[in-house]
C-alpha positions, -999 to +999 in steps of 0.1 A: +475-923-317+476-884-315+484-868-282+459-843-268+467-813-247+442-795-225+443-758-232+424-730-216+410-706-241+399-671-231+382-644-251+378-608-240+356-580-253+364-545-240+335-520-244+338-483-237+307-468-222+302-431-220+277-418-194+258-389-209+255-359-201+284-359-176+307-374-203+322-399-179+338-429-196+339-463-182+354-495-196+336-528-192+354-560-200+335-592-209+355-624-204+347-659-213+369-688-205+367-726-213+390-756-218+396-774-251+416-803-261+442-796-288+456-823-311+494-816-309+501-835-341+474-818-362+486-791-386+476-755-375+453-748-405+438-783-410+404-771-400+387-741-418+379-711-398+344-715-384+339-678-379+360-658-404+351-625-388+367-635-355+404-630-347+425-661-351+430-665-314+393-665-308+385-692-334+370-724-321+397-751-322+389-781-343+375-809-321+389-844-317+361-864-334+368-895-313+360-876-280+325-866-271+338-841-246+359-825-273+329-822-296+309-807-267+336-782-260+338-773-297+301-768-299+302-747-268+330-726-282+310-722-314+280-711-294+302-686-275+317-673-307+282-668-321+272-650-290+304-629-292+295-620-328+259-611-318+273-589-290+296-571-314+267-565-338+246-552-309+274-529-298+278-516-333+240-509-335+241-493-300+270-471-310+251-460-341+220-453-320+242-434-295+255-412-324+219-405-335+208-396-300+238-373-295+230-356-328+194-353-318+203-339-284+226-314-299+198-303-322+174-299-293+199-280-273+205-257-303+168-252-307+165-246-270+192-220-272+176-204-302+142-202-283+160-187-252+176-161-275+143-153-291+126-150-257+154-126-245+151-105-277+113-104-273+117-092-237+142-065-248+120-054-276+089-053-254+108-031-229+120-008-257+085-006-270+072+004-236+099+030-232+091+044-267+054+046-260+061+065-227+084+089-246+057+094-273+031+101-246+054+127-230+062+143-264+024+145-272+018+161-238+047+186-244+034+194-279+000+200-266+014+224-239+034+242-266+003+246-288-016+261-259+012+285-252+014+294-289-023+300-291-022+322-260+006+343-276-013+345-308-044+356-289-026+383-269-009+398-299 
C-alpha cells in the first residue's frame, strides 16, 4: 500500500493598491492555507493539471481516491483555486477600470485647467476692454475740447 504524507499547502496573492489622489501605495497579501495528503509513491505528473493557468505550486494535488478526507481536501483545494482564479480576474478588471478612471480624471483635470485659463483670459480681456473704453472716453472729451478751441480761434481771426 502507498504511504501518504500530510503536507500543508499555502497560496498567496499579493495585490498592490494605490490610494488616489494622494498616490499612496499599499500592499495587501491574501493567504490561504490547508492540509493535503500526498502519495509519496505516485509520480509527480500522474494527474493532469486541474487549473492550467495556475502556477505549479498552487495546483491542487491529486487526491487519494481511497480516502474521503483526501477527496474532500482536493475538492476544497479546487474550490480555493477557482476562487483564486476569480479574484485574479476581478483584479485584472479592477486594474483596467482604474486605468479608465485615471484617464478620465486626467481629462477632467485638463478640461478644468482649460476652463480656468479661459476664465483668467476673459477677466484680463474684460479689464483691458474697460481700460480701452475709459481711454476712448478721455480721447473723445479731449478731441471735443480741441474742436472748441479751434473754433474759437477760427472765430476770433
